[in-house]
C-alpha positions as CSV (number, residue, x, y, z in Angstrom):
1,M,-26.8,6.7,-4.5
2,E,-24.8,7.4,-1.3
3,A,-24.6,3.7,-0.4
4,R,-23.2,2.9,-3.9
5,R,-20.6,5.7,-3.5
6,A,-19.6,4.3,-0.1
7,I,-19.2,0.8,-1.6
8,L,-17.1,2.2,-4.4
9,T,-14.9,4.1,-2.0
10,R,-14.3,0.9,0.0
11,E,-13.4,-0.9,-3.2
12,I,-11.0,1.8,-4.2
13,H,-9.2,1.8,-0.8
14,F,-8.9,-2.0,-1.0
15,S,-7.6,-2.0,-4.6
16,T,-5.1,0.9,-4.1
17,A,-3.7,-1.0,-1.1
18,N,-3.0,-3.9,-3.5
19,G,-1.1,-1.8,-6.0
20,W,-3.8,-0.4,-8.3
21,Q,-3.9,3.2,-9.4
22,V,-7.1,5.1,-10.2
23,I,-7.3,6.3,-13.8
24,T,-10.9,7.5,-14.0
25,Q,-13.8,7.6,-11.6
26,T,-17.6,8.4,-11.6
27,D,-20.2,8.0,-8.9
28,T,-20.6,4.2,-9.6
29,T,-17.6,3.2,-11.7
30,V,-13.8,3.3,-11.4
31,T,-11.1,2.3,-13.9
32,M,-7.8,1.3,-12.3
33,T,-4.4,0.1,-13.7
34,R,-1.2,-1.5,-12.5
35,K,1.9,-3.0,-14.0
36,G,1.7,-6.8,-14.2
37,Q,4.4,-9.5,-14.1
38,P,6.4,-10.5,-17.2
39,D,5.9,-13.9,-18.7
40,G,8.1,-16.3,-16.7
41,C,8.5,-18.8,-19.6
42,I,9.8,-16.2,-22.0
43,T,12.1,-14.9,-19.2
44,L,13.6,-18.3,-18.6
45,I,14.1,-19.0,-22.3
46,L,15.9,-15.6,-22.8
47,L,18.0,-16.3,-19.7
48,F,19.2,-19.6,-21.1
49,I,20.0,-18.0,-24.4
50,A,21.8,-15.0,-22.9
51,I,21.7,-13.4,-19.6
52,L,21.4,-9.7,-20.7
53,P,18.3,-10.1,-22.9
54,G,16.6,-12.2,-20.2
55,L,17.3,-9.5,-17.5
56,L,16.1,-6.7,-19.8
57,Y,12.9,-8.5,-20.7
58,Y,12.2,-9.2,-17.0
59,L,12.8,-5.6,-16.0
60,L,11.1,-3.8,-19.0
61,A,8.4,-6.1,-20.5
62,R,5.7,-5.8,-17.9
63,P,2.1,-5.7,-19.3
64,T,-0.3,-3.2,-18.0
65,E,-3.3,-4.7,-16.2
66,T,-6.6,-2.8,-16.2
67,M,-9.6,-3.3,-13.9
68,V,-13.0,-1.7,-14.1
69,V,-15.1,-1.8,-11.0
70,T,-18.8,-1.0,-11.3
71,I,-21.4,-0.9,-8.5
72,G,-24.8,-2.2,-9.5
73,E,-28.1,-0.7,-8.7
74,Y,-28.6,-2.9,-5.6
75,G,-25.0,-2.6,-4.4
76,E,-23.4,-5.5,-6.3
77,V,-19.8,-5.2,-7.2
78,F,-18.8,-6.1,-10.7
79,R,-15.1,-6.4,-11.7
80,T,-13.7,-6.7,-15.2
81,Q,-10.0,-7.3,-15.7
82,G,-7.8,-7.4,-18.7
83,K,-4.1,-7.1,-19.8
84,S,-2.7,-4.9,-22.5
């Protein structure tokens, strides 16, 4: 169990250095989240229509990305990502 915790701690340090924030954590699982990037195509369309809506969309419409990292019984690292 200690080896699995050490692997999870290493994964947490790596992910937080890349902008992820820890939401929940157990001995073998961690759930993290970060703000994603807005859709570039929609941003361009809105910028062509009018500058203000395009800028507002780019600044405010950022989806939240969620990642669940699980450490398997033999030390395997499983990552599941999604957007909401």
